[in-house]
C-alpha positions as CSV (number, residue, x, y, z in Angstrom):
1,M,-9.9,-13.0,6.7
2,S,-11.2,-9.8,8.2
3,A,-14.9,-9.1,8.3
4,M,-14.2,-5.5,7.5
5,I,-14.2,-4.9,3.7
6,S,-11.9,-2.2,2.4
7,P,-13.6,1.0,1.0
8,L,-11.5,0.4,-2.1
9,A,-13.4,-2.8,-2.8
10,P,-15.3,-2.6,-6.1
11,K,-19.1,-2.4,-5.9
12,K,-19.2,-5.2,-8.5
13,Y,-16.6,-7.4,-10.1
14,P,-15.9,-7.6,-13.9
15,K,-17.1,-10.6,-15.8
16,M,-14.0,-12.7,-16.3
17,P,-14.2,-14.3,-19.7
18,V,-12.9,-17.7,-20.5
19,I,-9.4,-17.9,-21.9
20,E,-8.8,-20.8,-24.2
21,G,-6.2,-23.2,-22.9
22,V,-6.5,-22.2,-19.2
23,R,-8.3,-24.3,-16.6
24,I,-8.6,-23.4,-12.9
25,A,-9.3,-25.3,-9.6
26,T,-9.1,-24.4,-6.0
27,A,-9.3,-26.3,-2.7
28,E,-9.4,-26.0,1.1
29,A,-6.1,-27.6,2.2
30,G,-6.1,-26.1,5.8
31,I,-2.5,-24.9,5.5
32,K,-3.3,-22.1,7.9
33,Y,-6.9,-20.9,7.3
34,R,-10.0,-22.9,8.1
35,N,-13.2,-22.9,6.1
36,R,-11.8,-21.1,3.1
37,T,-9.8,-22.0,0.0
38,D,-6.1,-21.7,0.2
39,L,-4.8,-23.7,-2.8
40,L,-4.9,-22.8,-6.5
41,A,-4.0,-24.8,-9.5
42,M,-4.0,-23.2,-13.0
43,V,-3.5,-25.7,-15.8
44,F,-2.3,-24.7,-19.3
45,D,-2.5,-26.4,-22.6
46,P,0.7,-27.8,-24.2
47,G,2.7,-25.0,-25.9
48,T,1.8,-22.3,-23.5
49,A,4.5,-19.6,-23.3
50,V,5.4,-18.0,-20.0
51,A,7.2,-14.9,-18.8
52,G,7.8,-13.6,-15.3
53,V,9.3,-10.9,-13.1
54,F,10.2,-11.4,-9.5
55,T,11.2,-9.6,-6.3
56,K,14.5,-7.9,-6.1
57,S,15.0,-9.1,-2.6
58,K,18.4,-10.6,-1.8
59,C,16.6,-13.3,0.2
60,P,13.9,-14.6,-2.1
61,S,11.7,-17.5,-1.1
62,A,12.3,-21.1,-2.4
63,P,9.4,-20.9,-4.9
64,V,10.8,-17.7,-6.4
65,D,14.2,-19.4,-6.9
66,Y,12.3,-22.4,-8.4
67,C,10.4,-20.2,-10.9
68,R,13.5,-18.3,-11.9
69,Q,15.2,-21.6,-12.7
70,N,12.3,-22.8,-14.9
71,L,11.6,-19.5,-16.6
72,S,14.5,-19.9,-19.0
73,A,12.6,-22.7,-20.9
74,G,9.8,-20.4,-21.6
75,K,7.0,-23.0,-21.3
76,A,4.3,-23.6,-18.6
77,R,1.8,-26.4,-18.0
78,V,0.8,-25.8,-14.4
79,L,0.9,-23.1,-11.8
80,V,0.4,-24.0,-8.1
81,V,-0.2,-21.3,-5.5
82,N,-0.8,-21.7,-1.8
83,S,-1.8,-19.1,0.8
84,G,-1.1,-19.3,4.5
85,N,2.6,-20.0,4.3
86,A,5.1,-18.0,2.2
87,N,7.9,-20.7,2.4
88,A,10.3,-17.8,2.9
89,F,13.4,-17.8,5.2
90,T,13.0,-21.6,5.5
91,G,16.4,-22.7,4.2
92,K,17.0,-26.3,3.2
93,K,13.5,-27.3,4.4
94,G,11.9,-24.7,2.1
95,R,13.9,-25.9,-0.9
96,A,13.0,-29.5,-0.2
97,S,9.2,-28.8,0.2
98,T,9.3,-26.7,-3.0
99,A,11.0,-29.6,-4.9
100,L,8.4,-32.0,-3.6
101,T,5.5,-29.7,-4.7
102,G,7.1,-29.3,-8.1
103,E,7.4,-33.1,-8.5
104,A,3.8,-33.7,-7.4
105,A,2.5,-30.9,-9.7
106,A,4.5,-32.3,-12.7
107,K,3.1,-35.8,-12.1
108,A,-0.4,-34.5,-11.8
109,A,-0.2,-32.5,-15.0
110,G,1.8,-35.1,-16.9
111,C,4.5,-32.6,-17.7
112,S,8.2,-31.9,-17.1
113,E,9.1,-30.2,-13.8
114,S,10.6,-27.4,-15.9
115,E,7.0,-26.6,-16.9
116,V,5.8,-26.2,-13.3
117,F,5.6,-22.8,-11.6
118,L,5.0,-22.3,-7.9
119,A,4.1,-19.4,-5.5
120,S,3.5,-19.3,-1.8
121,T,2.2,-16.5,0.3
122,G,1.5,-16.0,4.0
123,V,3.5,-16.6,7.2
124,I,7.3,-16.2,6.9
125,G,9.9,-18.4,8.6
126,E,7.7,-21.5,9.0
127,P,8.4,-24.7,7.0
128,L,5.7,-25.5,4.5
129,D,4.2,-28.9,5.0
130,T,3.6,-30.3,1.5
131,N,1.7,-33.3,2.9
132,K,-1.3,-30.9,3.5
133,F,-1.9,-30.3,-0.1
134,S,0.4,-32.4,-2.5
135,H,-2.2,-35.2,-2.6
136,L,-4.9,-32.7,-3.8
137,L,-3.0,-31.6,-7.0
138,A,-4.1,-34.6,-9.2
139,G,-7.7,-33.9,-8.5
140,L,-7.3,-30.1,-9.1
141,V,-5.6,-30.7,-12.4
142,K,-8.2,-33.2,-13.5
143,N,-11.2,-31.1,-12.4
144,G,-10.1,-27.6,-13.5
145,K,-12.7,-25.4,-15.2
146,P,-12.1,-22.3,-17.4
147,D,-14.4,-19.9,-15.6
148,L,-13.1,-19.8,-12.0
149,W,-11.0,-16.6,-12.1
150,T,-12.7,-14.9,-9.2
151,E,-12.4,-18.1,-7.2
152,A,-8.7,-18.2,-8.1
153,A,-8.3,-14.7,-6.7
154,K,-10.0,-15.7,-3.4
155,A,-7.8,-18.7,-2.9
156,I,-4.6,-16.7,-2.9
157,M,-5.8,-14.0,-0.5
158,T,-4.0,-13.5,2.9
159,T,-4.8,-10.3,4.7
160,D,-6.8,-9.0,1.7
161,T,-10.4,-8.2,2.4
162,Y,-11.6,-8.7,-1.1
163,P,-10.3,-10.5,-4.2
164,K,-8.5,-8.6,-7.0
165,V,-9.5,-9.4,-10.6
166,A,-9.2,-7.5,-13.9
167,S,-10.0,-8.3,-17.5
168,Q,-9.6,-6.5,-20.8
169,T,-10.3,-7.4,-24.5
170,V,-8.1,-5.6,-27.0
171,K,-7.3,-5.6,-30.7
172,L,-4.0,-7.3,-31.7
173,G,-3.8,-6.7,-35.4
174,D,-7.2,-7.8,-36.7
175,A,-7.9,-10.2,-33.8
176,D,-9.6,-9.7,-30.5
177,V,-7.4,-11.0,-27.6
178,T,-8.4,-11.3,-23.9
179,I,-6.1,-10.5,-20.9
180,N,-7.2,-11.7,-17.5
181,G,-5.4,-11.0,-14.3
182,I,-5.6,-11.7,-10.6
183,A,-3.6,-10.4,-7.7
184,K,-3.2,-10.6,-3.9
185,G,-1.7,-8.2,-1.4
186,A,-2.8,-5.5,1.0
187,G,-0.2,-2.9,1.8
188,M,2.4,-5.0,-0.1
189,I,3.0,-2.9,-3.2
190,A,6.3,-1.1,-2.4
191,P,9.0,-1.7,-3.1
192,D,8.7,-3.5,-6.5
193,M,5.4,-5.2,-5.5
194,A,7.2,-6.5,-2.3
195,T,5.2,-9.7,-1.3
196,M,2.4,-9.1,-3.7
197,L,1.5,-11.9,-6.2
198,S,-0.1,-11.3,-9.6
199,F,-0.9,-13.8,-12.4
200,I,-1.9,-12.8,-15.9
201,A,-3.1,-14.9,-18.8
202,T,-3.9,-14.1,-22.4
203,D,-4.9,-16.0,-25.5
204,A,-2.7,-13.7,-27.6
205,P,-0.2,-15.9,-29.6
206,I,3.1,-14.3,-28.3
207,A,6.4,-16.2,-28.2
208,A,8.0,-16.4,-24.8
209,P,11.0,-14.1,-25.5
210,V,8.7,-11.4,-26.8
211,L,6.4,-11.8,-23.9
212,Q,9.3,-11.6,-21.5
213,D,10.5,-8.4,-23.1
214,L,7.1,-6.8,-23.0
215,L,6.6,-7.8,-19.3
216,S,10.1,-6.7,-18.3
217,R,9.6,-3.3,-19.9
218,A,6.2,-2.8,-18.5
219,T,7.3,-3.5,-14.9
220,R,10.7,-1.7,-15.0
221,T,11.2,1.0,-12.4
């Protein structure tokens, strides 16, 4: 991580409120970086709806294919993100390591593999060694806390010089709902977010098909 901080970095970060049903944990797995977190687990209560949009690349990474496959069920219990290795252009080895990560995450969260979502970011073309972090997932799931949003944003950074977080509380009918988001990526916005990652959570009670429609329309270009 560069010692130079971008002039675009905020002078102060927003207070990221707790979202009921979401717990967060991070760890130093040493996938590529040393002395910094590079592994994130976000755990969701049973019944959590999920929606997603992905790269339009004809050569998506193994985690992207994995998430696309699971998205149709519309349910999420755990998200695992690693930085330092994108697990892209890794062929059969990449698919195998993704499957192993999904299996370990499902076991840690006590859920179906169809409720697991994975993302990897970092070096392209190098196989991802799941042995560096799969054994950490049970502890992350068990020890997750609801107020670690900024720590989550730091764990998924690659060439970023500062974490990206945002939060907004809005009215949905008569109820106040909270939307929290984190992102990573520096110079990775075009086209269609390219290799940028972004994760958003809300306590709004929205069914998965409606959530997917809203997300797809909001991100359509």
